[in-house]
C-alpha positions as CSV (number, residue, x, y, z in Angstrom):
1,M,0.0,-0.1,-0.1
2,Y,3.0,2.2,1.0
3,R,4.6,1.5,-2.6
4,K,1.4,2.2,-4.4
5,T,1.0,5.6,-2.8
6,M,4.6,6.8,-3.2
7,E,5.5,5.1,-6.6
8,L,3.6,6.4,-9.7
9,T,3.6,5.0,-13.3
10,I,4.2,7.4,-16.1
11,S,0.6,7.6,-16.9
12,E,-0.4,8.3,-13.2
13,F,2.4,10.8,-12.9
14,A,1.5,12.6,-16.3
15,K,-2.3,12.6,-15.1
16,L,-1.3,14.1,-11.7
17,H,0.6,17.0,-13.2
18,N,-2.0,17.2,-16.2
19,I,0.5,16.7,-19.1
20,N,0.9,14.3,-22.0
21,K,3.0,11.4,-21.1
22,R,4.8,11.9,-24.1
23,T,6.5,15.0,-22.4
24,L,7.7,12.9,-19.7
25,H,9.3,10.4,-22.4
26,Y,10.8,13.0,-24.0
27,Y,12.3,14.7,-20.7
28,D,13.5,11.3,-19.9
29,S,15.2,10.7,-23.3
30,I,17.3,14.0,-22.9
31,G,18.1,13.6,-19.3
32,L,16.2,16.5,-18.1
33,F,13.8,14.6,-15.7
34,S,13.7,10.8,-15.2
35,P,11.9,8.2,-12.8
36,N,14.2,7.6,-9.8
37,I,12.8,4.3,-8.7
38,K,13.2,1.0,-10.2
39,G,10.9,-1.7,-9.2
40,E,11.4,-5.3,-8.7
41,N,9.6,-6.0,-11.8
42,G,12.1,-4.0,-13.8
43,Y,9.8,-1.1,-14.3
44,R,10.8,2.5,-13.5
45,Y,8.6,4.6,-11.3
46,Y,8.3,8.3,-10.3
47,N,8.5,9.0,-6.8
48,L,5.8,11.1,-5.6
49,S,8.4,13.6,-4.0
50,Q,9.5,14.4,-7.6
51,S,6.4,16.2,-8.1
52,I,7.8,19.5,-6.5
53,E,10.9,19.2,-8.8
54,F,8.9,18.6,-11.9
55,E,6.6,21.5,-11.0
56,Y,9.7,23.8,-10.9
57,I,10.6,22.7,-14.4
58,L,7.0,23.4,-15.6
59,T,7.4,26.8,-14.0
60,L,10.6,27.5,-16.1
61,K,9.1,26.1,-19.2
62,N,5.8,28.2,-18.7
63,S,8.0,31.2,-18.1
64,G,9.3,31.0,-21.7
65,L,12.7,29.1,-21.3
66,N,13.7,26.7,-23.9
67,I,14.9,23.1,-23.2
68,N,18.5,24.1,-23.3
69,E,18.0,27.1,-20.7
70,I,16.2,24.7,-18.4
71,Q,18.8,22.1,-18.7
72,D,21.5,24.5,-18.0
73,F,19.8,25.9,-14.9
74,I,18.9,22.4,-13.6
75,K,22.4,21.2,-13.8
76,N,23.9,24.0,-11.9
77,P,21.2,26.0,-10.1
78,T,22.2,29.0,-7.9
79,P,20.2,31.9,-6.5
80,E,21.9,34.4,-8.5
81,K,21.2,32.6,-11.6
82,F,17.5,32.1,-10.9
83,I,17.2,35.9,-9.9
84,L,18.7,36.8,-13.3
85,L,16.3,34.7,-15.3
86,S,13.2,35.5,-13.2
87,T,14.0,39.2,-13.5
88,E,14.2,38.9,-17.3
89,K,11.1,36.8,-17.7
90,E,9.0,39.0,-15.4
91,M,9.8,41.9,-17.7
92,Q,8.6,39.6,-20.7
93,I,5.6,38.7,-19.0
94,D,4.6,42.2,-18.3
95,M,5.0,43.1,-21.8
96,Q,2.6,40.0,-22.8
97,I,0.0,41.2,-20.1
98,K,0.2,44.7,-21.6
99,K,-0.4,43.2,-25.2
100,L,-3.2,40.9,-24.1
101,K,-5.0,43.8,-22.2
102,A,-4.7,46.0,-25.5
103,L,-6.3,42.9,-27.4
104,K,-8.9,42.3,-25.1
105,K,-10.0,46.2,-25.1
106,A,-9.9,46.0,-28.9
107,L,-12.1,42.8,-28.8
108,K,-14.7,44.4,-26.2
109,V,-14.8,47.5,-28.4
110,K,-15.6,45.5,-31.4
111,R,-18.2,43.5,-29.6
112,Q,-19.9,46.7,-28.2
113,Q,-20.1,48.1,-31.8
114,L,-21.7,45.0,-33.2
115,E,-24.2,45.0,-30.3
116,I,-25.2,48.5,-31.3
117,C,-25.5,47.5,-34.8
118,N,-28.2,44.8,-33.9
119,T,-30.4,47.6,-32.4
120,F,-30.1,50.8,-34.1
121,E,-32.6,52.4,-36.7
122,T,-31.4,53.6,-40.0
123,S,-31.3,57.1,-40.4
124,K,-33.0,57.8,-37.2
125,I,-31.6,60.8,-35.3
126,E,-31.3,60.9,-31.7
127,I,-29.6,62.4,-28.7
128,I,-27.2,60.4,-26.7
129,E,-25.2,61.1,-23.7
130,C,-21.4,60.2,-24.2
131,Q,-18.5,59.9,-21.6
132,E,-15.3,61.9,-22.0
133,E,-13.0,59.9,-24.2
134,N,-9.2,60.3,-25.5
135,L,-8.9,60.0,-29.1
136,F,-5.5,59.6,-30.9
137,V,-5.8,61.9,-34.1
138,L,-3.7,62.2,-37.3
139,P,-4.2,64.8,-39.9
140,W,-4.8,63.4,-43.4
141,D,-5.7,64.7,-46.9
142,F,-8.5,62.5,-47.9
143,L,-8.9,64.2,-51.2
144,N,-5.3,63.1,-52.2
145,G,-4.2,60.3,-50.1
146,S,-4.3,56.7,-51.1
147,L,-5.5,53.6,-48.7
148,E,-1.9,52.3,-48.7
149,E,-0.6,55.5,-47.7
150,I,-3.0,56.1,-44.8
151,F,-2.4,52.7,-43.5
152,S,1.4,52.9,-43.6
153,Y,0.8,56.4,-41.9
154,M,-1.3,54.9,-38.9
155,R,1.0,51.9,-38.5
156,D,4.2,54.3,-38.1
157,S,2.4,56.8,-36.0
158,W,0.3,54.5,-33.6
159,N,0.9,50.9,-33.1
160,I,-1.2,47.9,-34.5
161,H,-3.4,47.4,-31.3
162,Q,-4.6,51.0,-31.9
163,I,-5.4,50.1,-35.6
164,R,-7.3,47.1,-34.5
165,T,-9.8,49.1,-32.4
166,G,-11.0,50.8,-35.6
167,I,-10.4,54.1,-37.4
168,G,-12.9,56.9,-38.0
169,R,-12.7,60.4,-39.7
170,Y,-13.5,63.7,-37.7
171,I,-14.3,67.2,-39.3
172,S,-14.9,70.5,-37.8
173,N,-18.2,71.9,-37.3
174,D,-17.2,74.9,-39.0
175,K,-16.7,72.8,-42.1
176,I,-19.9,71.0,-41.7
177,L,-22.0,74.3,-41.4
178,K,-20.3,75.5,-44.7
179,N,-21.4,72.2,-46.4
180,D,-17.6,71.4,-46.8
181,F,-18.2,67.7,-46.2
182,D,-15.4,66.0,-48.0
183,N,-12.5,68.1,-46.4
184,Y,-12.2,66.2,-43.1
185,D,-9.6,67.3,-40.7
186,G,-8.0,63.8,-40.2
187,I,-8.5,60.1,-38.8
188,Y,-8.9,59.0,-35.3
189,T,-9.0,56.0,-33.2
190,H,-10.2,55.3,-29.6
191,A,-7.4,55.5,-27.4
192,I,-6.5,52.3,-25.5
193,K,-3.8,53.8,-23.3
194,S,-3.8,57.1,-21.6
195,N,-0.3,58.0,-20.9
196,S,0.5,59.5,-24.3
197,K,0.2,63.2,-24.9
198,K,1.1,63.3,-28.7
199,N,-1.5,63.6,-31.3
200,I,-4.4,63.2,-28.8
201,I,-7.7,65.1,-28.5
202,L,-10.3,65.1,-25.9
203,K,-13.8,64.1,-27.0
204,P,-15.8,65.7,-24.3
205,A,-18.6,64.3,-22.3
206,G,-22.1,65.7,-23.0
207,K,-25.0,65.5,-25.4
208,Y,-24.3,64.4,-29.0
209,I,-26.7,64.0,-31.9
210,C,-26.3,60.7,-33.5
211,C,-27.4,58.9,-36.7
212,Y,-26.7,55.5,-38.1
213,H,-26.5,54.9,-41.9
214,K,-26.7,51.4,-43.3
215,G,-25.3,51.1,-47.1
216,S,-22.7,52.6,-49.1
217,S,-20.2,54.8,-47.3
218,E,-20.6,57.6,-49.9
219,Y,-23.5,59.3,-48.5
220,S,-22.1,61.0,-45.5
221,S,-23.0,64.5,-46.8
222,Q,-26.7,63.6,-46.8
223,I,-26.3,62.5,-43.1
224,Y,-24.5,65.6,-42.0
225,K,-27.3,67.6,-43.7
226,K,-30.1,65.9,-41.7
227,L,-27.9,66.4,-38.5
228,I,-27.9,70.1,-39.5
229,S,-31.5,70.3,-40.0
230,Y,-32.4,68.3,-36.9
231,A,-30.1,70.8,-34.9
232,N,-31.8,73.8,-36.3
233,E,-35.3,72.5,-35.6
234,H,-34.5,71.6,-32.1
235,K,-32.5,74.9,-31.6
236,L,-29.2,72.9,-30.8
237,K,-25.9,74.5,-31.4
238,L,-23.2,72.3,-33.1
239,V,-19.8,72.4,-31.3
240,G,-16.3,70.8,-31.7
241,Y,-16.0,68.1,-34.4
242,G,-18.3,65.6,-36.3
243,F,-17.1,62.1,-35.6
244,E,-17.8,59.5,-38.4
245,Y,-17.0,55.7,-37.8
246,G,-17.4,52.3,-39.4
247,M,-19.2,50.0,-36.9
248,N,-18.9,46.7,-38.5
249,T,-16.2,46.7,-41.4
250,F,-14.6,44.0,-39.8
251,A,-17.7,41.6,-39.9
252,I,-19.2,42.1,-43.1
253,S,-18.6,41.0,-46.7
254,K,-21.0,43.2,-48.7
255,E,-21.1,46.9,-48.9
256,E,-24.7,47.2,-48.5
257,D,-24.5,45.9,-45.1
258,Y,-21.8,48.6,-44.0
259,I,-23.1,50.8,-41.0
260,K,-21.7,54.0,-40.3
261,Q,-22.2,56.2,-37.2
262,I,-22.0,59.9,-37.2
263,M,-22.2,62.1,-34.1
264,I,-21.7,65.8,-33.1
265,K,-21.6,67.3,-29.8
266,V,-24.4,69.8,-29.2
267,E,-25.4,72.6,-26.6
268,Y,-28.7,74.1,-25.9
């Protein structure tokens, strides 16, 4: 009974540590980790006490060390060597966490946009309350620039995580009121970090008139004219910028399914 408790077959040891037994075969073949008990029947067994040692190996592996690095440390472990390894890997893990948080935020933004797309009414104008938000912005000449140039511009100025959250266009209300709808001020993206002060504007909290349009992206001027008429009818003053944003470009295959959101801050 004591032997059955302390001695584990390769299958039992693999199950205990939730790994594939082929991993144990491989570690044994390269001399990294082997069973330390040989039974009377000639079979080799892992001792239960080896579990702690094996978990240390898994910790090193999960920290990103390759097999050679793990072998080198296991053959000659020292506090100094472990401190050096762990400090380096902690920094790498922090970078991975930062990237994963950015990816999670981008996915959340995309999901929320699609949820809005499932509930909106085409061409209906409404007043919505928006929270304060930081936007990364870049000036861009939409009349003369190409799509390839604009992507390269965004990639070099921001980072790929910012691009993945989605790109919109913004235009001053002075231009909107002059019916100069094609002369946008630039592009923007929802800031997923707040420590940068470069090329950033504050989208202020407050009330915005908002309209959604489904179909071709070529009808922005018509939407802006509707928003101007709505503001005049309800005695609202347009302030700041108009913000134009494709809500579902990443999840459609036909242009007629494209949904655009346009909003402008207003004051009574």
